[in-house]
C-alpha positions as CSV (number, residue, x, y, z in Angstrom):
1,M,0.5,0.2,-0.2
2,T,1.4,3.3,-1.1
3,A,1.8,6.2,1.3
4,H,-1.0,8.0,-1.0
5,S,-3.4,5.5,-0.2
6,V,-2.8,5.6,3.3
7,A,-3.5,9.1,3.4
8,L,-6.8,8.7,1.5
9,Q,-7.6,6.0,4.0
10,K,-7.3,8.3,6.8
11,L,-9.1,11.5,5.2
12,P,-12.6,12.1,6.4
13,A,-15.3,11.0,4.0
14,D,-16.7,14.6,3.5
15,L,-13.1,16.0,2.3
16,L,-11.8,15.4,-1.4
17,Q,-8.5,14.9,-1.9
18,E,-8.2,17.1,-5.1
19,R,-9.2,19.8,-3.6
20,L,-7.3,19.8,-0.3
21,P,-5.0,22.9,0.1
22,K,-1.6,22.2,-0.8
23,H,-0.1,24.6,1.9
24,V,-1.7,25.4,5.5
25,A,-0.4,28.5,7.3
26,V,-1.6,28.9,10.8
27,I,-1.5,31.6,13.4
28,M,-1.4,29.5,16.8
29,D,-3.2,32.2,18.9
30,G,-4.8,31.9,22.6
31,N,-2.3,30.0,24.7
32,G,-2.1,32.6,27.1
33,R,-6.2,33.1,27.7
34,W,-6.5,29.2,27.5
35,A,-4.0,29.0,30.6
36,K,-5.7,31.9,32.2
37,Q,-9.4,30.4,31.9
38,R,-7.9,27.5,34.0
39,G,-6.3,29.5,36.6
40,M,-3.0,28.4,35.4
41,P,0.3,30.5,34.5
42,R,0.7,31.4,30.8
43,I,3.4,28.8,30.2
44,R,1.3,26.1,30.4
45,G,-0.7,27.2,27.4
46,H,2.3,27.4,25.4
47,Q,3.3,23.3,27.0
48,R,-0.1,22.3,26.0
49,G,0.0,24.5,22.4
50,A,3.3,22.3,21.3
51,D,1.6,19.3,22.2
52,V,-1.4,20.3,19.7
53,L,1.3,21.3,16.9
54,K,2.7,17.9,17.1
55,E,-0.5,16.4,16.6
56,L,-1.6,18.8,13.6
57,L,1.8,18.2,11.7
58,R,0.9,14.7,12.1
59,C,-2.5,15.2,10.9
60,C,-1.5,17.2,7.9
61,K,0.9,14.3,6.8
62,D,-2.0,11.9,7.3
63,W,-4.4,13.6,4.9
64,G,-1.7,14.1,2.3
65,I,-1.4,18.2,2.7
66,Q,2.2,19.0,1.6
67,A,3.3,21.9,3.6
68,L,2.4,23.6,6.9
69,T,4.1,26.9,8.2
70,V,3.2,28.0,11.7
71,Y,3.9,31.6,13.3
72,S,6.1,30.5,16.4
73,F,7.3,33.7,17.4
74,S,7.1,37.2,16.0
75,T,9.4,40.4,16.0
76,E,6.7,41.8,18.4
77,N,6.7,39.1,21.2
78,W,10.4,40.2,22.3
79,G,7.9,42.7,24.3
80,R,6.5,40.0,26.1
81,P,7.7,39.3,29.9
82,L,11.1,38.4,30.1
83,E,10.3,35.0,32.0
84,E,7.8,34.2,29.6
85,V,10.4,34.7,26.6
86,E,13.0,32.9,28.1
87,F,10.4,29.9,28.7
88,L,9.3,30.1,25.3
89,M,13.3,30.3,24.1
90,T,13.8,27.0,26.0
91,L,10.7,25.3,25.2
92,Y,11.6,25.5,21.3
93,E,14.9,24.1,22.1
94,R,13.4,21.3,24.3
95,V,11.1,20.2,21.4
96,L,13.4,20.5,18.9
97,R,15.8,18.3,20.9
98,R,13.1,15.8,22.0
99,E,11.4,15.4,18.4
100,L,14.2,15.4,16.0
101,E,14.2,11.8,15.9
102,E,10.6,11.3,15.1
103,L,10.6,14.3,12.5
104,I,13.3,12.2,10.8
105,R,11.5,8.9,10.8
106,A,7.8,10.8,9.7
107,D,9.8,12.1,6.5
108,V,9.0,15.7,7.6
109,R,11.5,18.6,6.1
110,I,11.8,21.3,8.7
111,R,12.7,24.6,7.8
112,F,12.7,28.0,9.7
113,A,11.7,31.5,8.5
114,G,12.9,34.7,10.1
115,D,15.9,36.6,11.7
116,L,17.6,33.7,13.5
117,S,20.6,35.5,14.6
118,A,18.4,37.3,17.6
119,L,17.9,33.9,18.8
120,P,19.7,32.5,21.9
121,E,22.9,30.3,20.7
122,V,21.5,26.8,22.0
123,L,18.4,27.2,20.1
124,R,20.1,28.2,17.0
125,N,22.4,25.4,17.0
126,R,19.5,23.2,17.5
127,I,17.7,24.7,14.6
128,D,20.9,24.1,12.4
129,Q,21.0,20.7,13.8
130,A,17.4,19.9,12.4
131,V,17.4,21.5,9.2
132,V,20.6,19.7,8.3
133,A,19.3,16.2,9.4
134,T,15.9,16.8,7.7
135,Q,17.1,18.4,4.3
136,N,16.2,15.2,2.3
137,N,12.9,14.5,3.7
138,Q,10.0,14.6,1.4
139,G,7.0,13.4,3.6
140,I,5.9,17.2,4.2
141,Q,7.5,20.8,4.4
142,F,7.1,22.0,8.0
143,T,8.4,25.7,8.3
144,V,8.7,27.3,11.8
145,A,8.3,31.2,11.6
146,K,10.7,32.3,14.3
147,N,11.6,35.5,15.6
148,Y,9.4,36.6,11.9
149,G,8.0,39.8,10.6
150,G,6.3,40.2,7.4
151,R,7.4,43.6,7.0
152,Q,10.7,43.3,8.4
153,E,11.1,40.3,5.7
154,I,9.8,42.6,2.9
155,V,12.6,44.8,3.9
156,Q,15.5,42.7,4.3
157,A,14.5,41.4,0.7
158,C,14.4,44.8,-0.5
159,R,17.9,45.4,0.8
160,A,19.3,42.0,-0.6
161,I,18.2,42.9,-4.1
162,A,19.7,46.5,-3.8
163,Q,23.1,45.4,-2.8
164,K,23.1,42.8,-5.8
165,V,21.9,45.7,-8.0
166,Q,24.8,48.1,-6.5
167,Q,27.3,45.2,-7.3
168,G,26.1,44.9,-11.0
169,L,24.6,41.3,-10.2
170,I,20.9,42.0,-11.0
171,D,19.5,44.7,-13.7
172,P,16.6,46.9,-12.1
173,E,14.8,46.2,-15.2
174,H,14.5,42.4,-14.4
175,I,13.2,42.6,-11.0
176,D,9.8,40.8,-10.9
177,E,7.8,38.9,-8.6
178,A,9.9,35.7,-9.1
179,Q,13.0,37.7,-8.6
180,F,11.6,39.2,-5.2
181,E,10.1,36.0,-4.1
182,R,13.8,34.2,-4.4
183,H,15.0,36.8,-1.7
184,L,12.4,36.1,0.9
185,Y,12.7,34.1,4.0
186,T,10.4,31.3,2.3
187,A,12.0,31.1,-0.9
188,G,11.5,27.9,-2.6
189,I,7.9,27.3,-0.8
190,C,4.8,27.7,-2.5
191,D,2.2,30.4,-0.9
192,P,-0.3,29.3,1.5
193,D,-3.8,28.1,0.2
194,L,-5.0,28.5,3.4
195,L,-4.5,30.3,6.4
196,I,-6.3,29.6,9.9
197,R,-6.2,31.6,13.1
198,T,-7.4,30.4,16.2
199,S,-8.9,32.5,19.2
200,G,-11.2,34.8,16.6
201,E,-8.9,37.5,16.5
202,M,-9.3,39.2,12.8
203,R,-6.1,40.3,11.7
204,L,-2.8,38.5,9.9
205,S,-0.6,40.3,13.0
206,N,2.2,40.7,10.3
207,F,2.5,37.2,9.2
208,L,3.4,36.4,5.6
209,L,2.4,39.4,4.4
210,W,3.8,38.9,1.0
211,Q,2.7,35.5,0.5
212,M,-0.9,35.7,1.7
213,A,-2.0,37.7,-1.6
214,Y,-4.7,35.2,-2.2
215,S,-4.8,32.7,0.6
216,E,-8.3,31.9,1.7
217,I,-8.6,32.8,5.5
218,Y,-10.6,30.7,8.1
219,V,-10.8,32.3,11.8
220,T,-12.1,30.1,14.5
221,D,-12.9,31.3,18.1
222,T,-11.2,28.0,19.5
223,L,-8.3,28.7,21.3
224,W,-5.0,27.0,20.0
225,P,-4.8,24.4,23.1
226,D,-8.3,22.9,22.0
227,F,-7.5,22.9,18.2
228,D,-7.5,19.4,17.2
229,R,-8.1,17.1,14.0
230,A,-12.1,17.8,14.4
231,Q,-11.3,21.5,14.2
232,F,-9.0,21.3,11.4
233,H,-11.8,19.3,9.7
234,Y,-14.1,22.2,9.9
235,A,-11.5,24.3,8.7
236,L,-10.8,22.2,5.4
237,R,-14.4,21.8,4.8
238,D,-15.0,25.1,4.8
239,Y,-12.2,25.8,2.6
240,Q,-13.0,23.3,-0.2
241,Q,-16.9,24.8,-0.1
242,R,-15.1,28.2,-1.4
243,E,-14.4,29.3,-4.9
244,R,-10.7,30.6,-5.4
245,R,-10.6,33.2,-8.2
246,F,-7.5,34.9,-7.6
247,G,-8.8,38.5,-8.9
248,K,-10.2,36.5,-11.9
249,L,-13.9,36.0,-12.9
């Protein structure tokens, strides 16, 4: 039995394989509120959220979705309390260390988008290890946006192109969308077909501003730690009921 046929078997009967999004992006919002509602510290929400992400990645692979990108830590998140930021950095490193072997076995290729230079050295080393160890995997492309900001990404792409123009490596007349995309953090990854945002907030929060030009957007009031396969199923079913025209008739 092929991997594709296994995915077909696991896909809910009311979803059509040929109409699934190839690339799903997720703004994982609501960890702190989830914890507060239960009288727990915010870090408990983040811990639970990491487990939910692991299950979503497994679900995407089971159902034949080719790419998953998640908003893990934004450039604005440095403004959170120092204790929370330090915990998050430690949590990310710990999860990568604990889950790397499983990512390899599951044929997951992991990439990171964002300015990684600002992250703690131990986390950067763990990221480098995970990227190298999974670079030849082909089961699903898993991109983690870390210290990421959409405006920052566009500015750094402009700077990179400007430097190449200054060096005579690029003719300004040859700068087009394809050229620009090659200088984004997400170079080589197709644009998201579907953006899911949890916790009911109706905004992009500086996430994949260039790439989201024609993404379908699904917002749920469910907080991220409560987002399960059933919730993902609802989002995909909603997506399949839409007609994507990309600005055309």
